[in-house]
C-alpha positions as CSV (number, residue, x, y, z in Angstrom):
1,M,28.9,1.3,29.1
2,K,26.2,-1.3,28.9
3,K,26.2,-3.8,26.0
4,H,24.0,-2.4,23.3
5,I,21.6,-4.9,21.6
6,V,19.7,-3.3,18.7
7,C,16.6,-5.2,17.7
8,L,15.7,-4.3,14.1
9,G,12.4,-5.6,12.9
10,D,8.8,-5.2,11.8
11,S,5.5,-5.3,13.6
12,N,6.6,-8.4,15.5
13,T,9.4,-6.4,17.0
14,H,7.2,-3.4,17.6
15,G,4.8,-5.7,19.4
16,Y,1.6,-5.5,17.3
17,C,-1.2,-7.6,18.8
18,A,-3.9,-8.9,16.4
19,D,-6.0,-10.3,19.3
20,P,-6.8,-7.7,21.9
21,G,-7.8,-10.5,24.3
22,D,-4.2,-11.7,24.3
23,T,-2.7,-8.6,25.9
24,A,-3.4,-7.4,29.5
25,D,-4.1,-3.9,28.1
26,H,-6.7,-5.2,25.6
27,G,-5.2,-3.0,22.9
28,D,-3.4,-3.5,19.6
29,R,0.2,-3.5,21.0
30,F,1.7,-5.8,23.6
31,N,2.9,-3.9,26.7
32,E,6.4,-3.7,28.2
33,N,5.7,-6.8,30.3
34,E,4.8,-8.8,27.1
35,R,7.0,-7.7,24.2
36,W,9.9,-10.0,23.5
37,T,12.3,-7.1,23.4
38,C,11.3,-6.0,26.9
39,L,11.3,-9.5,28.2
40,L,14.8,-10.0,26.7
41,Q,16.0,-6.9,28.6
42,K,14.6,-8.2,31.9
43,A,16.2,-11.6,31.3
44,L,19.6,-10.2,30.4
45,G,19.8,-7.7,33.2
46,E,21.4,-4.4,33.9
47,E,24.6,-5.1,32.0
48,Y,22.7,-4.9,28.7
49,L,20.6,-2.2,27.0
50,V,18.0,-3.8,24.6
51,L,16.9,-1.2,22.0
52,E,13.7,-1.5,20.1
53,E,13.7,-0.6,16.5
54,G,10.4,-2.2,15.3
55,L,8.2,-0.7,12.5
56,S,5.0,-2.3,11.2
57,G,5.4,-3.1,7.5
58,R,9.2,-2.9,7.5
59,T,11.0,-5.0,4.8
60,T,14.7,-5.8,4.3
61,V,15.4,-3.7,1.3
62,F,12.2,-3.4,-0.7
63,S,10.3,-0.1,-1.1
64,D,6.6,-0.3,-0.6
65,P,4.4,1.6,-3.1
66,L,1.8,2.2,-0.4
67,H,4.0,3.5,2.5
68,E,7.2,5.5,2.8
69,T,10.5,4.4,4.4
70,M,9.5,0.7,4.8
71,S,13.0,-0.5,3.7
72,A,15.4,-1.3,6.5
73,L,18.2,-0.5,4.1
74,D,17.1,3.1,4.0
75,V,17.5,3.5,7.8
76,I,20.1,1.0,8.9
77,Y,22.9,3.6,8.9
78,S,21.0,6.1,11.2
79,V,19.7,3.3,13.4
80,L,23.1,1.9,14.1
81,M,24.8,5.2,14.4
82,S,22.2,6.5,16.9
83,H,22.9,3.5,19.2
84,E,26.7,3.3,18.8
85,R,28.7,1.5,20.1
86,V,26.6,-1.5,19.1
87,D,27.5,-4.9,20.5
88,L,24.9,-7.0,18.7
89,L,22.3,-6.3,16.0
90,I,19.3,-8.7,15.9
91,V,17.5,-8.6,12.6
92,M,14.1,-10.2,12.3
93,L,12.6,-9.4,8.9
94,G,11.0,-11.1,6.0
95,T,7.3,-11.4,6.8
96,N,6.5,-8.3,4.9
97,D,8.8,-9.1,2.0
98,V,6.5,-11.9,0.9
99,K,3.7,-9.5,0.1
100,E,2.3,-10.1,-3.4
101,R,2.5,-6.4,-4.4
102,L,6.3,-6.4,-3.9
103,G,6.7,-9.3,-6.4
104,M,9.6,-11.0,-4.7
105,N,10.3,-14.7,-4.5
106,P,12.2,-16.3,-1.6
107,A,15.5,-16.2,-3.4
108,C,15.2,-12.4,-4.0
109,I,14.2,-11.8,-0.4
110,A,17.3,-13.6,0.7
111,I,19.4,-11.5,-1.6
112,G,17.8,-8.5,0.0
113,L,18.7,-9.7,3.4
114,E,22.3,-10.2,2.2
115,R,22.4,-6.6,0.9
116,L,21.0,-5.3,4.2
117,L,23.6,-7.3,6.2
118,L,26.5,-6.0,4.1
119,K,25.4,-2.5,4.5
120,A,25.0,-3.0,8.3
121,M,28.5,-4.4,8.5
122,S,29.9,-1.3,6.7
123,V,28.5,1.2,9.3
124,P,31.2,2.5,11.7
125,A,29.0,2.0,14.8
126,W,30.3,-1.4,16.1
127,K,32.1,-2.0,19.3
128,N,35.8,-2.6,18.5
129,N,34.9,-2.1,14.8
130,T,33.6,-5.7,14.7
131,P,30.2,-6.3,13.2
132,N,28.1,-8.7,15.2
133,I,24.7,-9.7,13.8
134,L,22.1,-12.3,14.6
135,V,19.4,-13.0,12.0
136,V,16.2,-14.4,13.3
137,C,14.0,-15.9,10.5
138,P,10.4,-15.3,11.5
139,P,8.0,-18.2,12.0
140,H,6.1,-19.3,9.0
141,I,2.9,-17.4,8.1
142,G,0.0,-19.7,8.7
143,E,-2.0,-21.4,6.0
144,G,-5.2,-19.7,7.3
145,L,-3.9,-16.3,6.2
146,W,-6.2,-14.4,3.8
147,D,-5.3,-10.7,4.0
148,E,-6.1,-8.7,0.9
149,P,-3.2,-6.2,1.4
150,M,-0.7,-9.0,1.9
151,G,-2.1,-10.8,-1.3
152,K,-1.6,-14.3,-2.5
153,G,1.3,-16.8,-2.0
154,C,2.5,-15.4,1.4
155,P,2.5,-18.7,3.4
156,E,4.2,-20.6,0.6
157,K,7.1,-18.1,0.4
158,S,7.3,-17.6,4.1
159,R,7.7,-21.4,4.6
160,V,11.0,-21.6,2.8
161,L,12.7,-18.4,3.8
162,A,14.9,-20.0,6.4
163,Q,16.5,-22.3,3.9
164,Y,17.4,-19.3,1.7
165,Y,18.5,-17.2,4.7
166,K,20.8,-19.6,6.4
167,P,23.4,-19.9,3.5
168,K,23.6,-16.2,3.2
169,C,24.2,-15.8,6.9
170,D,26.8,-18.6,6.9
171,A,28.7,-17.0,4.0
172,L,28.9,-13.7,5.8
173,G,29.7,-15.1,9.3
174,V,26.3,-13.9,10.7
175,H,24.6,-15.8,13.5
176,F,21.3,-17.4,12.5
177,L,18.2,-18.6,14.4
178,D,15.0,-20.0,12.8
179,A,12.1,-19.0,15.0
180,E,9.8,-21.6,13.6
181,G,8.9,-24.0,16.4
182,I,10.2,-21.5,19.0
183,A,7.7,-18.6,18.7
184,E,4.1,-19.1,17.7
185,F,1.9,-17.0,15.5
186,N,-1.7,-16.4,16.4
187,Q,-4.8,-18.0,14.9
188,V,-6.4,-14.7,14.0
189,D,-4.2,-13.3,11.2
190,F,-1.6,-16.1,11.3
191,M,1.4,-13.7,11.0
192,H,1.8,-12.0,14.3
193,L,3.2,-13.4,17.5
194,T,1.0,-14.3,20.4
195,R,1.8,-13.3,24.0
196,K,3.2,-16.8,24.5
197,G,5.2,-16.4,21.3
198,H,6.9,-13.2,22.6
199,A,7.8,-15.0,25.8
200,S,9.3,-18.0,24.2
201,L,11.3,-16.0,21.7
202,A,12.6,-13.9,24.5
203,Q,13.6,-17.0,26.4
204,A,15.4,-18.5,23.4
205,L,17.3,-15.2,22.8
206,A,18.2,-14.8,26.4
207,E,19.9,-18.2,26.3
208,L,21.7,-17.4,23.1
209,V,22.7,-13.7,23.3
210,P,25.3,-13.8,26.1
211,A,27.4,-16.3,24.1
212,L,27.4,-13.8,21.2
213,V,28.6,-10.6,22.9
C-alpha cells in the first residue's frame, strides 16, 4: 500500500485563487498543476498518495454561525477513517479562526488546535497505531486586508499564531512548520496563496515529508 498523506485544511488547501490572472485556467481555483497538494504528490512520487481534504472557511474547532460543519473537529474522525491507514496528517488551519465573528484570540485558537490534535490522535486510523501529524502554521494575513465578513483584527491575531501553536505541538510530539517566509499570500485579499506560494510550500513539504514517514 502507498503511504497515505492526508492534507486537512481550508481554502488554501482546497486551492482557492483570489486572482484569476494567477491561474492558467483563469478561474477561482488553482488547477492540478498548481495546487500545493498536487505538486507535493508529483514531487513525492508513486510510493505516496496525497489526499486533499480542503474546505473553504474551515476552522480548527470553532462553529461558524453563518455556515455549517466548518469545524475540523466535527469531521476529523470520518476524514481519517476514510483514508486509513494514515501515515501522516498535515494540518494547515488557523486563517479562518481569526474571524472577528468567532471572537477568539490567538491563545484560544491554539487551544482549539490542541483539542483537534488530541482528537486526531485518538482515531484508530493510523499505520501501526502511531499518530503522526505535521502542523503547518499559515502565513500571516497581510496588513492590507479589509474584508467585511472576516472583520477587524485578523492580521494582528494571524501574526502571532505560530508562537502559540509551536508550544502546543512540542508538548504533544507533533511536527511543526511555520509557512511564513516560505509561502506567500497574494496582494489582492492578503490571505490566500499565490501560484508561486503553492509551489514553494509544496517544495518545502516535499523536502520535509520523507523524513517524517
